[in-house]
C-alpha positions as CSV (number, residue, x, y, z in Angstrom):
1,M,-37.6,7.9,-3.9
2,G,-36.6,9.6,-7.0
3,F,-38.4,12.2,-9.0
4,L,-39.9,9.7,-11.9
5,P,-41.1,7.5,-9.2
6,F,-42.8,10.4,-7.2
7,L,-44.3,11.5,-10.3
8,L,-45.9,8.2,-11.4
9,V,-47.1,7.8,-8.3
10,L,-48.6,11.8,-8.3
11,H,-49.8,11.1,-11.5
12,I,-51.9,8.0,-10.6
13,S,-53.2,9.3,-7.5
14,C,-54.5,12.4,-9.4
15,A,-56.2,9.8,-12.1
16,F,-57.5,7.7,-9.3
17,S,-59.1,11.2,-8.0
18,S,-60.4,12.5,-11.0
19,I,-62.3,9.4,-11.9
20,L,-63.4,9.3,-8.1
21,L,-64.9,13.0,-8.2
22,F,-66.5,12.4,-11.4
23,L,-68.5,9.4,-9.6
24,V,-69.0,11.0,-6.8
25,R,-70.4,13.9,-8.8
26,G,-72.0,12.3,-11.2
27,V,-74.3,9.9,-9.3
28,P,-76.3,12.0,-7.2
29,N,-76.2,14.0,-10.1
30,L,-77.7,11.8,-13.1
31,V,-79.1,9.0,-11.3
32,F,-80.9,10.7,-8.2
33,D,-81.1,14.0,-9.6
34,R,-79.6,15.7,-6.9
35,P,-76.3,17.6,-8.0
36,L,-73.8,18.1,-5.0
37,R,-73.6,22.4,-4.3
38,G,-70.5,22.8,-2.6
39,R,-67.4,24.4,-3.1
40,F,-65.2,21.9,-2.7
41,F,-67.3,20.2,-5.9
42,R,-66.8,22.6,-8.2
43,I,-63.2,23.7,-7.4
44,A,-61.6,20.1,-6.7
45,P,-62.7,18.4,-10.0
46,H,-60.6,21.0,-12.2
47,V,-57.9,21.2,-10.0
48,V,-57.3,17.4,-9.7
49,D,-57.5,17.6,-13.5
50,T,-54.9,19.8,-14.3
51,L,-52.5,18.3,-11.9
52,L,-53.0,15.4,-13.8
53,L,-52.4,16.5,-17.1
54,A,-49.8,18.4,-15.9
55,T,-48.2,15.3,-14.1
56,G,-48.7,13.2,-17.6
57,I,-47.3,15.8,-19.8
58,T,-44.2,15.7,-17.3
59,L,-43.8,12.1,-17.2
60,A,-44.1,11.7,-21.4
61,W,-41.6,14.8,-21.1
62,S,-39.2,13.4,-18.7
63,L,-39.1,9.7,-20.5
64,S,-39.1,11.5,-24.4
65,I,-42.1,9.9,-25.4
66,D,-43.4,11.8,-28.8
67,P,-47.2,11.1,-28.7
68,L,-46.6,11.6,-32.5
69,R,-44.2,8.5,-32.4
70,A,-46.0,6.6,-29.4
71,S,-49.1,5.6,-30.8
72,W,-50.5,4.4,-27.3
73,L,-49.7,7.9,-26.0
74,G,-51.5,10.0,-28.9
75,V,-54.7,7.5,-28.5
76,K,-54.3,8.1,-24.6
77,L,-54.0,12.1,-25.2
78,L,-57.1,11.6,-28.0
79,L,-59.6,9.7,-25.6
80,V,-58.6,12.3,-22.8
81,V,-60.3,15.0,-25.0
82,V,-63.3,12.8,-25.7
83,Y,-63.9,11.9,-22.3
84,I,-63.7,15.8,-21.3
85,V,-66.4,16.2,-24.2
86,L,-68.7,13.6,-23.0
87,G,-68.4,14.5,-19.2
88,I,-69.2,18.1,-20.2
89,L,-71.9,17.1,-22.0
90,A,-73.3,14.8,-19.1
91,F,-73.3,17.5,-16.7
92,R,-74.2,20.4,-18.7
93,L,-76.6,19.4,-20.9
94,Q,-80.5,20.1,-20.4
95,G,-81.7,17.4,-22.1
96,P,-83.5,14.2,-21.0
97,R,-81.7,12.5,-17.9
98,P,-81.4,9.3,-19.9
99,W,-79.5,10.7,-22.5
100,R,-77.2,12.2,-20.1
101,L,-76.8,9.0,-18.0
102,V,-76.0,7.4,-21.6
103,L,-73.5,9.9,-21.5
104,F,-72.3,9.7,-18.2
105,V,-71.2,6.2,-18.7
106,L,-69.9,6.6,-21.7
107,A,-67.4,8.9,-20.0
108,F,-66.8,6.3,-17.5
109,L,-65.9,4.0,-19.9
110,V,-63.5,5.9,-22.1
111,F,-62.0,6.8,-18.9
112,A,-61.3,3.1,-18.2
113,D,-60.1,2.8,-21.8
114,I,-57.3,5.5,-20.8
115,V,-56.5,3.6,-17.9
116,A,-56.0,-0.1,-19.8
117,I,-53.9,2.2,-22.6
118,A,-51.9,3.5,-19.7
119,V,-51.2,0.1,-18.5
120,T,-50.5,-2.3,-21.4
121,R,-49.2,0.5,-23.8
122,S,-51.0,-0.2,-26.4
123,P,-53.4,1.9,-28.4
124,L,-56.0,-1.1,-28.4
125,G,-56.0,-0.9,-24.6
126,L,-57.3,-4.4,-23.3
127,G,-57.9,-5.5,-26.5
128,G,-54.3,-5.3,-27.4
129,R,-53.5,-7.9,-25.2
C-alpha cells in the first residue's frame, strides 16, 4: 500500500471518527441534557479533527489540487468552517435547548454535505449528480 492510499484511508477514518464523536457527545448533551464529562471526550475530538484537517491538506497538496481552482474543494473547506461554528454554538451556547438542538442537526447536515462533496467532487454535493 502506497502513501496516498494510506493517507486517503486515514482521512476517511478520521472523518468517520469525527462525526461519530460529534454524535456521541451531542446526543447525551442536547437530547438528554447529560453531557459526557470524561477526559477522553474533551481531548479526542480535537485530536481527530486536527488529524482530519492535516490529512486533508496533505492529500490536496500531494495531488496538486488547488482549492481556488477546484471549486468543490473550496466549497468543502468553507463548509468545514460552517460545521465548526455550528458545532461550537450547539455545544457552548447558553440558550434554550431546542435552539442548540437545531444547531446540532444543522452541523450534522453540513457534515453530510461535506462528505457528499468529497465523494462527488461537485460543489453541489449530491445535488450535483
